[in-house]
Wavefront OBJ file of the C-alpha trace (Angstrom):
o trace
v 98.564 121.370 4.971
v 97.524 121.370 8.591
v 96.814 124.665 10.363
v 99.361 125.848 12.892
v 98.535 125.559 16.615
v 98.119 128.921 18.382
v 101.456 128.603 20.192
v 103.250 128.127 16.904
v 101.526 131.117 15.351
v 102.878 133.216 18.221
v 106.304 131.753 17.633
v 106.189 132.499 13.924
v 105.088 136.088 14.364
v 108.027 136.827 16.665
v 110.799 134.752 15.169
v 111.905 137.372 12.654
v 112.879 139.605 15.561
v 114.913 136.797 17.091
v 116.532 135.673 13.844
v 120.294 135.501 14.018
v 121.990 138.596 12.697
v 125.559 138.141 11.564
v 126.629 141.656 12.495
v 125.809 144.295 15.091
v 122.417 145.994 14.847
v 121.523 149.626 14.983
v 122.610 151.141 11.677
v 120.145 152.621 9.248
v 119.732 151.422 5.684
v 122.092 153.712 3.807
v 121.622 152.302 0.308
v 118.652 153.603 -1.647
v 118.798 150.434 -3.736
v 118.274 148.256 -0.653
v 115.471 150.470 0.625
v 113.739 150.429 -2.753
v 114.373 146.710 -3.146
v 112.747 145.883 0.167
v 109.734 147.980 -0.836
v 109.517 146.434 -4.295
v 109.512 142.921 -2.850
v 106.684 143.916 -0.513
v 104.719 145.296 -3.465
v 105.320 142.123 -5.496
v 104.153 140.005 -2.562
v 100.971 142.053 -2.304
v 100.356 141.517 -6.027
v 101.040 137.800 -5.689
v 98.659 137.536 -2.752
v 95.939 139.227 -4.785
v 96.594 136.991 -7.804
v 96.437 133.870 -5.654
v 92.958 134.858 -4.469
v 91.897 135.565 -8.047
v 93.256 132.161 -9.054
v 91.091 130.553 -6.376
v 88.097 132.192 -8.019
v 89.250 131.173 -11.535
v 89.678 134.829 -12.500
v 93.314 134.509 -13.539
v 94.939 131.632 -15.384
v 97.639 129.371 -14.010
v 100.083 130.928 -16.477
v 99.307 134.399 -15.110
v 99.802 133.159 -11.544
v 103.109 131.567 -12.505
v 104.239 134.871 -14.002
v 103.203 136.702 -10.835
v 105.235 134.273 -8.736
v 108.241 134.633 -11.038
v 108.059 138.424 -10.701
v 107.952 138.056 -6.921
v 110.849 135.635 -6.820
v 112.917 137.815 -9.141
v 112.298 140.810 -6.892
v 113.497 138.789 -3.910
v 116.550 137.575 -5.812
v 117.675 141.154 -6.404
v 117.975 141.746 -2.651
v 118.553 138.169 -1.489
v 122.243 138.867 -0.906
v 121.214 141.464 1.676
v 118.342 139.783 3.519
v 119.780 136.263 3.509
v 123.124 137.526 4.826
v 121.900 139.778 7.630
v 118.865 137.659 8.551
v 119.845 134.133 7.480
v 117.507 132.223 9.785
v 114.493 134.342 8.877
v 115.241 134.038 5.173
v 115.931 130.312 5.296
v 112.909 129.471 7.436
v 110.169 131.856 6.309
v 111.037 133.482 2.996
v 112.694 130.815 0.890
v 112.606 127.536 2.810
v 113.053 124.197 1.070
v 109.725 122.391 0.514
v 110.322 119.966 3.382
v 108.919 119.582 6.876
v 111.252 120.958 9.540
v 111.832 121.082 13.277
v 111.392 124.406 15.108
v 112.714 124.513 18.669
v 110.952 126.641 21.285
v 112.672 126.367 24.651
v 112.805 122.688 25.573
v 110.036 121.829 23.113
v 110.326 121.186 19.388
v 107.541 121.414 16.827
v 107.320 119.662 13.484
v 106.236 122.339 11.023
v 105.228 122.211 7.360
v 107.317 124.121 4.813
v 106.575 127.683 3.765
v 107.928 130.389 1.498
v 108.919 130.992 -2.098
v 110.411 127.576 -2.823
v 107.261 125.847 -1.651
v 105.146 128.114 -3.841
v 107.433 127.457 -6.807
v 106.943 123.722 -6.410
v 103.158 124.025 -6.001
v 102.344 126.663 -8.593
v 104.506 125.044 -11.271
v 103.107 121.562 -10.622
v 100.426 119.667 -12.531
v 98.329 119.689 -9.355
v 98.238 123.474 -8.890
v 94.507 123.669 -9.552
v 93.848 121.130 -6.778
v 96.146 122.957 -4.344
v 94.455 126.381 -4.347
v 93.798 126.468 -0.603
v 97.336 125.413 0.258
v 98.791 127.990 -2.138
v 96.629 130.668 -0.551
v 97.606 129.666 2.983
v 101.335 129.614 2.271
v 101.176 132.929 0.415
v 99.377 134.447 3.394
v 102.040 133.266 5.843
v 104.781 134.528 3.539
v 103.187 137.942 3.162
v 102.486 138.367 6.876
v 105.965 137.299 7.936
v 107.670 139.590 5.459
v 105.333 142.488 6.205
v 106.268 142.255 9.893
v 109.932 142.083 8.980
v 109.645 144.998 6.554
v 107.831 147.209 9.064
v 110.452 146.525 11.729
v 113.343 147.055 9.335
v 112.096 150.372 7.980
v 111.317 151.596 11.489
v 114.471 150.449 13.277
v 116.996 150.098 10.489
v 119.254 147.124 10.028
v 122.981 146.554 10.196
v 125.363 146.900 7.321
v 128.294 144.874 8.612
v 131.934 145.819 8.635
v 132.648 144.263 5.263
v 130.049 144.876 2.580
v 131.549 142.577 -0.031
v 131.010 139.442 2.061
v 127.231 139.344 1.400
v 127.964 139.634 -2.327
v 130.456 136.768 -2.387
v 128.168 134.617 -0.257
v 125.427 135.255 -2.819
v 127.728 134.034 -5.591
v 128.150 130.778 -3.660
v 124.370 130.589 -3.220
v 123.738 131.160 -6.926
v 126.074 128.358 -7.965
v 125.263 125.750 -5.337
v 121.529 126.336 -4.797
v 120.368 128.429 -7.746
v 121.874 126.801 -10.818
v 121.205 123.295 -9.481
v 117.449 123.843 -9.321
v 117.371 123.463 -5.531
v 115.868 126.935 -5.257
v 113.317 126.448 -8.049
v 112.042 122.861 -7.685
v 108.984 123.496 -9.831
v 109.876 126.064 -12.461
v 113.618 125.289 -12.802
v 113.870 128.955 -13.776
v 117.583 129.055 -12.969
v 118.977 131.479 -15.547
v 116.421 134.248 -15.049
v 116.705 134.157 -11.264
v 120.512 134.078 -11.385
v 120.386 137.054 -13.738
v 118.264 139.060 -11.284
v 120.624 138.122 -8.459
v 123.586 139.377 -10.491
v 121.706 142.536 -11.426
v 120.932 143.191 -7.763
v 124.579 142.890 -6.754
v 125.639 145.110 -9.645
v 123.098 147.800 -8.772
v 124.094 147.720 -5.118
v 127.782 148.181 -5.934
v 126.978 151.169 -8.127
v 124.516 152.661 -5.631
v 126.439 152.422 -2.359
v 129.218 155.023 -1.760
v 131.162 152.349 0.131
v 132.339 150.925 -3.193
v 133.449 154.213 -4.779
v 137.105 153.508 -4.027
v 137.105 150.259 -5.974
v 137.439 149.448 -9.669
v 133.740 149.280 -10.427
v 134.217 149.581 -14.181
v 135.891 146.179 -14.422
v 133.342 144.523 -12.161
v 130.443 146.092 -14.055
v 131.793 144.608 -17.273
v 132.147 141.179 -15.647
v 128.588 141.292 -14.332
v 127.211 142.431 -17.681
v 128.979 139.547 -19.434
v 127.574 137.059 -16.922
v 124.048 138.449 -17.288
v 124.359 138.254 -21.084
v 125.470 134.622 -20.832
v 122.478 133.808 -18.658
v 120.116 135.464 -21.121
v 121.430 133.218 -23.909
v 121.458 129.974 -21.912
v 118.071 129.372 -20.318
v 117.577 125.637 -20.649
v 118.008 123.850 -17.320
v 119.384 120.586 -18.679
v 121.788 121.993 -21.276
v 123.136 124.854 -19.110
v 126.930 124.512 -18.928
v 127.787 125.000 -15.264
v 131.492 124.481 -15.951
v 131.747 127.228 -18.563
v 129.677 129.623 -16.480
v 131.800 129.019 -13.390
v 135.149 129.369 -15.143
v 134.350 132.308 -17.392
v 132.017 134.324 -15.200
v 131.263 133.383 -11.604
v 134.740 132.463 -10.351
v 136.473 135.547 -11.814
v 133.842 137.802 -10.171
v 134.175 135.870 -6.906
v 137.951 136.299 -6.930
v 137.807 139.971 -7.930
v 135.352 140.859 -5.157
v 137.606 138.973 -2.779
v 140.218 141.666 -3.356
v 137.732 144.183 -1.928
v 137.130 142.259 1.289
v 139.556 143.973 3.631
v 140.407 142.361 6.960
v 137.030 142.123 8.666
v 135.314 138.731 8.523
v 131.785 139.198 9.886
v 131.098 135.498 9.416
v 133.971 133.763 11.212
v 131.825 132.703 14.180
v 128.822 131.789 12.033
v 130.094 130.166 8.844
v 132.535 127.432 7.865
v 133.400 129.286 4.660
v 136.879 130.777 4.463
v 136.449 134.395 3.322
v 139.985 134.591 1.915
v 139.309 131.756 -0.541
v 139.593 132.453 -4.284
v 138.236 129.259 -5.854
v 135.426 126.941 -4.738
v 137.517 123.924 -5.701
v 140.666 124.617 -3.701
v 141.566 123.104 -0.339
v 141.074 126.358 1.577
v 137.414 126.859 0.644
v 136.319 125.803 4.134
v 137.928 126.446 7.522
v 138.377 123.118 9.384
v 138.661 124.824 12.771
v 135.117 126.155 12.509
v 133.935 122.558 12.796
v 136.058 121.355 15.720
v 136.807 122.285 19.315
v 140.424 122.495 18.199
v 141.543 126.024 17.328
v 143.880 126.875 14.479
v 146.293 128.527 16.884
v 146.562 125.247 18.805
v 147.208 122.987 15.835
v 150.708 121.979 14.720
v 152.630 119.148 13.092
v 153.573 117.588 16.440
v 149.935 117.503 17.499
v 148.912 115.917 14.213
v 151.654 113.307 14.599
v 150.411 112.522 18.099
v 146.856 112.192 16.796
v 148.043 109.830 14.074
v 149.746 107.629 16.684
v 146.522 107.517 18.716
v 144.499 106.738 15.567
v 146.463 103.531 14.889
v 146.921 102.355 18.492
v 144.979 99.140 19.233
v 146.061 99.140 22.885
v 143.638 101.951 23.716
v 140.568 99.753 23.213
v 139.354 97.495 25.986
v 140.343 94.220 24.310
v 143.566 95.624 22.841
v 142.542 94.605 19.322
v 140.692 97.603 17.863
v 141.903 101.028 16.748
v 140.297 103.770 14.689
v 142.074 102.294 11.667
v 140.277 98.974 12.152
v 137.247 100.469 10.395
v 138.994 103.351 8.619
v 141.869 102.004 6.520
v 143.864 104.682 4.658
v 144.324 102.490 1.582
v 140.541 102.360 1.240
v 140.015 106.130 1.578
v 139.632 105.464 5.327
v 136.788 102.971 4.992
v 136.860 99.176 5.467
v 134.994 98.061 2.303
v 132.625 95.996 4.443
v 128.840 95.879 4.243
v 128.750 96.652 7.959
v 131.827 97.337 10.050
v 133.106 94.694 12.433
v 132.428 94.990 16.147
v 134.848 93.993 18.904
v 133.128 90.598 19.131
v 134.432 88.063 16.635
v 132.048 87.425 13.765
v 129.669 90.246 14.684
v 129.146 93.663 13.110
v 127.883 97.056 14.191
v 124.651 98.522 12.784
v 126.156 100.389 9.797
v 129.242 100.619 7.612
v 132.092 103.101 8.006
v 132.103 106.307 5.945
v 135.324 107.815 4.624
v 137.283 110.126 6.906
v 138.560 112.252 4.041
v 136.980 115.685 4.533
v 135.029 114.250 7.489
v 135.944 117.282 9.585
v 133.736 119.468 7.392
v 130.466 118.671 9.140
v 128.338 119.983 11.989
v 126.800 116.566 12.698
v 128.406 113.124 12.748
v 127.345 109.484 12.225
v 124.689 108.410 9.749
v 122.000 109.224 12.338
v 123.680 112.576 13.140
v 123.713 111.938 16.883
v 127.061 113.682 17.487
v 127.547 117.444 17.176
v 131.346 117.631 17.147
v 134.172 115.552 15.759
v 135.368 115.112 19.330
v 131.930 113.879 20.375
v 131.951 111.391 17.526
v 135.147 109.848 18.927
v 133.564 109.738 22.377
v 130.685 107.625 21.088
v 133.147 105.095 19.654
v 135.169 104.999 22.869
v 132.180 104.205 25.082
v 130.300 101.983 22.610
v 130.206 98.440 23.985
v 130.480 97.057 20.436
v 133.535 99.143 19.573
v 136.255 100.406 21.956
v 134.118 99.521 24.995
v 136.244 101.653 27.293
v 136.319 105.122 28.860
v 138.366 108.285 28.799
v 139.584 107.510 32.295
v 140.990 104.153 31.169
v 142.603 105.601 28.049
v 144.197 108.520 29.901
v 145.592 106.126 32.489
v 147.229 104.037 29.746
v 148.674 107.140 28.075
v 150.169 108.450 31.313
v 151.926 105.126 31.934
v 153.480 105.135 28.447
v 156.827 107.036 28.233
v 156.489 107.564 24.469
v 153.082 109.168 24.844
v 154.255 111.295 27.751
v 157.037 112.686 25.565
v 154.732 113.156 22.549
v 152.119 115.055 24.590
v 154.843 117.215 26.116
v 156.191 118.069 22.664
v 152.784 118.760 21.115
v 151.338 120.793 23.972
v 154.401 122.355 25.560
v 153.963 120.599 28.921
v 150.153 120.457 29.004
v 148.499 117.664 30.964
v 147.397 114.397 29.390
v 143.635 114.563 29.790
v 140.388 114.132 27.890
v 140.703 117.528 26.197
v 144.301 117.185 25.004
v 143.647 113.606 23.868
v 140.548 114.641 21.872
v 142.253 117.616 20.236
v 145.201 115.495 19.148
v 142.896 112.992 17.462
v 140.928 115.855 15.875
v 144.143 117.362 14.548
v 144.916 114.200 12.616
v 141.408 113.664 11.259
v 141.182 117.356 10.322
v 144.343 116.956 8.259
v 142.691 114.401 5.945
v 141.909 116.766 3.085
v 140.852 115.609 -0.353
v 140.608 118.605 -2.687
v 143.219 117.753 -5.283
v 141.252 115.375 -7.485
v 141.375 115.547 -11.263
v 138.083 117.420 -11.198
v 139.325 119.999 -8.662
v 142.428 120.599 -10.714
v 140.311 120.922 -13.851
v 138.103 123.544 -12.217
v 141.287 125.383 -11.183
v 142.499 125.247 -14.810
v 145.437 123.013 -13.900
v 144.594 119.987 -16.098
v 141.997 118.539 -18.469
v 139.466 115.794 -17.856
v 137.404 113.655 -20.215
v 134.323 114.947 -21.996
v 132.320 112.247 -20.221
v 133.404 113.592 -16.815
v 132.443 117.129 -17.850
v 129.028 115.975 -19.064
v 128.670 113.928 -15.896
v 129.241 116.982 -13.715
v 126.580 118.951 -15.568
v 124.187 116.027 -15.175
v 125.066 115.792 -11.478
v 124.367 119.514 -11.044
v 121.290 119.469 -13.269
v 119.096 116.751 -14.708
v 120.172 113.994 -12.284
v 119.261 116.218 -9.321
v 122.283 115.001 -7.308
v 123.613 118.407 -6.244
v 120.371 119.410 -4.527
v 121.450 117.065 -1.706
v 125.179 116.592 -2.349
v 126.003 120.295 -2.432
v 129.059 121.578 -4.283
v 131.947 121.873 -3.720
v 132.212 119.308 -0.903
v 129.438 117.277 -2.591
v 127.940 116.379 0.778
v 124.945 117.479 2.835
v 126.852 120.411 4.362
v 124.475 123.200 3.386
v 125.684 126.242 1.436
v 126.280 129.105 1.445
v 127.192 129.366 5.146
v 128.209 125.712 5.563
v 127.124 125.591 9.202
v 124.538 122.794 9.188
v 124.103 119.299 7.796
v 121.126 117.757 6.058
v 119.828 114.230 6.236
v 117.551 112.670 3.648
v 114.814 110.054 3.511
v 115.533 107.954 0.439
v 113.892 104.666 1.326
v 117.107 102.698 0.812
v 116.263 99.083 0.074
v 117.799 95.942 1.535
v 119.020 94.948 -1.925
v 119.705 96.698 -5.247
v 116.568 97.485 -7.231
v 116.982 94.651 -9.729
v 116.791 92.081 -6.916
v 113.106 91.332 -6.354
v 111.148 91.373 -4.138
v 112.157 94.806 -2.837
v 111.913 95.800 0.805
v 112.940 98.992 2.628
v 115.865 98.569 5.003
v 114.746 98.161 8.620
v 117.261 100.664 10.058
v 115.126 103.600 11.276
v 117.989 106.110 11.100
v 117.887 109.562 12.646
v 114.648 109.067 14.582
v 116.591 106.632 16.806
v 119.521 108.992 17.395
v 118.442 109.826 20.987
v 118.570 113.553 20.174
v 115.314 114.372 21.961
v 114.363 117.505 20.053
v 114.598 115.532 16.810
v 112.252 112.742 17.851
v 109.902 113.427 14.949
v 108.302 111.314 12.255
v 110.085 113.382 9.613
v 113.361 111.686 10.591
v 112.081 108.128 10.198
v 114.501 106.380 7.791
v 116.497 109.609 7.511
v 120.294 109.417 7.140
v 123.085 111.952 6.866
v 124.065 112.916 3.339
v 127.733 111.975 3.089
v 130.254 113.211 0.543
v 130.653 111.507 -2.821
v 134.293 112.510 -3.005
v 136.407 109.328 -3.287
v 133.209 107.347 -3.828
v 134.956 105.158 -6.398
v 137.029 103.740 -3.517
v 134.422 103.463 -0.777
v 132.021 100.688 -1.790
v 129.686 99.175 -0.682
v 127.245 102.076 -0.623
v 124.585 103.564 1.655
v 124.440 103.091 5.411
v 123.622 99.408 5.044
v 126.252 98.606 2.427
v 123.615 96.883 0.293
v 124.717 98.365 -3.053
v 128.012 97.170 -4.514
v 128.405 99.331 -7.603
v 127.800 102.935 -8.594
v 125.575 101.662 -11.391
v 123.293 100.083 -8.784
v 123.241 103.301 -6.740
v 122.382 105.455 -9.729
v 119.637 103.084 -10.844
v 118.054 103.409 -7.387
v 118.006 107.193 -7.775
v 116.923 106.896 -11.401
v 113.809 105.041 -10.249
v 112.918 107.735 -7.677
v 113.917 105.930 -4.488
v 111.407 103.885 -2.498
v 108.312 105.817 -3.637
v 109.364 105.665 -7.254
v 109.734 101.896 -6.851
v 106.211 101.651 -5.453
v 107.185 101.137 -1.817
v 105.460 102.957 1.047
v 107.583 105.272 3.195
v 106.927 108.350 5.323
v 108.150 111.741 4.151
v 110.533 110.692 1.389
v 112.644 113.785 0.753
v 113.993 112.451 -2.530
v 111.582 113.344 -5.355
v 109.763 110.192 -6.409
v 109.757 111.203 -10.081
v 111.900 109.032 -12.304
v 114.988 110.821 -13.631
v 114.930 109.111 -17.041
v 118.709 108.906 -17.159
v 119.996 106.891 -20.090
v 122.735 104.289 -19.763
v 125.110 106.735 -21.438
v 124.199 109.489 -18.950
v 124.724 107.134 -16.017
v 128.130 106.266 -17.440
v 128.946 109.981 -17.699
v 127.930 110.671 -14.094
v 130.154 107.811 -12.953
v 133.016 109.290 -14.984
v 132.571 112.532 -13.037
v 132.417 110.669 -9.713
v 135.624 108.821 -10.600
v 137.241 112.199 -11.276
v 136.615 113.120 -7.617
v 139.158 110.574 -6.373
v 142.052 111.993 -4.345
v 143.889 110.136 -1.589
v 147.248 111.643 -2.492
v 148.118 113.403 0.720
v 147.013 115.040 3.906
v 147.002 118.815 4.244
v 150.453 120.032 5.221
v 150.751 122.507 8.045
l 1 2 3 4 5 6 7 8 9 10 11 12 13 14 15 16 17 18 19 20 21 22 23 24 25 26 27 28 29 30 31 32 33 34 35 36 37 38 39 40 41 42 43 44 45 46 47 48 49 50 51 52 53 54 55 56 57 58 59 60 61 62 63 64 65 66 67 68 69 70 71 72 73 74 75 76 77 78 79 80 81 82 83 84 85 86 87 88 89 90 91 92 93 94 95 96 97 98 99 100 101 102 103 104 105 106 107 108 109 110 111 112 113 114 115 116 117 118 119 120 121 122 123 124 125 126 127 128 129 130 131 132 133 134 135 136 137 138 139 140 141 142 143 144 145 146 147 148 149 150 151 152 153 154 155 156 157 158 159 160 161 162 163 164 165 166 167 168 169 170 171 172 173 174 175 176 177 178 179 180 181 182 183 184 185 186 187 188 189 190 191 192 193 194 195 196 197 198 199 200 201 202 203 204 205 206 207 208 209 210 211 212 213 214 215 216 217 218 219 220 221 222 223 224 225 226 227 228 229 230 231 232 233 234 235 236 237 238 239 240 241 242 243 244 245 246 247 248 249 250 251 252 253 254 255 256 257 258 259 260 261 262 263 264 265 266 267 268 269 270 271 272 273 274 275 276 277 278 279 280 281 282 283 284 285 286 287 288 289 290 291 292 293 294 295 296 297 298 299 300 301 302 303 304 305 306 307 308 309 310 311 312 313 314 315 316 317 318 319 320 321 322 323 324 325 326 327 328 329 330 331 332 333 334 335 336 337 338 339 340 341 342 343 344 345 346 347 348 349 350 351 352 353 354 355 356 357 358 359 360 361 362 363 364 365 366 367 368 369 370 371 372 373 374 375 376 377 378 379 380 381 382 383 384 385 386 387 388 389 390 391 392 393 394 395 396 397 398 399 400 401 402 403 404 405 406 407 408 409 410 411 412 413 414 415 416 417 418 419 420 421 422 423 424 425 426 427 428 429 430 431 432 433 434 435 436 437 438 439 440 441 442 443 444 445 446 447 448 449 450 451 452 453 454 455 456 457 458 459 460 461 462 463 464 465 466 467 468 469 470 471 472 473 474 475 476 477 478 479 480 481 482 483 484 485 486 487 488 489 490 491 492 493 494 495 496 497 498 499 500 501 502 503 504 505 506 507 508 509 510 511 512 513 514 515 516 517 518 519 520 521 522 523 524 525 526 527 528 529 530 531 532 533 534 535 536 537 538 539 540 541 542 543 544 545 546 547 548 549 550 551 552 553 554 555 556 557 558 559 560 561 562 563 564 565 566 567 568 569 570 571 572 573 574 575 576 577 578 579 580 581 582 583 584 585 586 587 588 589 590 591 592 593 594 595 596 597 598 599 600 601 602 603 604 605 606 607 608 609 610 611
């Protein structure tokens, strides 16, 4: 690991003060459990720091160091719900960051920084190369300790906020446990999922019993539910055999729903998170709030507006040559894709750079296009409108056409109650239609809501997807895309090293599309985004072949074999910063069949969301 430049060290020592806080500041820490938990984590970090130095001198064994790290991580897990809720950026960046390089913006400048925190240490200390990584382990532990020590000192001195609704941090933690904890995302080296989840549950339980805020609620029932969940975790410790369906249905979801009854009316997260706090089940259509992701507000949306947006979506006259509409590349019968290797351009016989992803659930994203160059759904449409290979037109031209059309004039008047036809009203109408394209009523969703059964192969496939196959560490549940839990307010892209042909077609060569590094987003002009592409949803994947941005893979079997081999690096190809682990997954043909059975169970093109 390279040493930080001085300017970055200054940035890192001050960032905890600037970290986004989801609620107002100024209240003292009223829970003795939180106060003691913060102190215990500091003590465990001090012990870990000392053990790391002893490990460098060969005075403690690797097993002893691993135990010290586990104790530290468990201490953090007990209070993670508190720190990660009130200081999400600090927690995500400095305490428990994924072991990947990242971009840190400072004014108009952006720095490419190496990873740091507990996840990085878990990967290093539980690796076969730990003995060769002593200096790196020491450096990362030092940064972690110093950052937290500064945070701890400030928190104890100045206090921190409690929020208006104290159950929200607890429910957010339940989402984190299921989507990041039990998948192994949080423990890439140790895969110590059950023990850490148990400590997280214990922390929530202790907090509920310690804080007077919860005295008016039925704590006896919740205590029993937590105890049952902790007991289950103690009996099911194997990463690969852990039944994430049984645990969700019998333990996590009932607790999640019960705590939801304690929420009250205050949603501290509505401006920060795409999660819908009134939701009762991860696998229902109201888990996320579509209006968090668009410029369109819920109060503005209505059936007339959606109908207007649908008319615009299918209208070829709005393009420059009068031959292309949104539906040209997004056909509803194909889950709003075109089944082409690369989508057609407006010039006969020519294509654009990439293929068209499905529009089902497309609204649930903070970045759009494979290279993530657009920040809003409305901005995504703007790129298509002005692209010389697609609509090749302008807002001015489109608005002029709409104003000359009596049918559109009447439709805009009905949808907006006499508002003008302009760029904003046009964009919101189109967003209304795309935002209505929900797909949360698949066989698997209904199964997780206890509404129907699915095959044993599909059940086994889901557990493989969430576990051994490592799929859910990038395709996060429940959307199964790169929209990052538990706040669902950012998207990830990944460097896989997608090849020009399926892996059985030799010789192999990495696709020439450079991806996100060519997005023209200046602050992301970094080598870490070379060959990096947005992680799209696998919902309806059975209907949306060919696969990947280049459409080079025609079957799910081919896709899974690529992952099974460890992407480009696993296949022996050279690529910068592959974010997909290069280790082979060792999935059997039967296991691949089971994963595909699960993916097929995610198909749902039955309807749009009614309003």
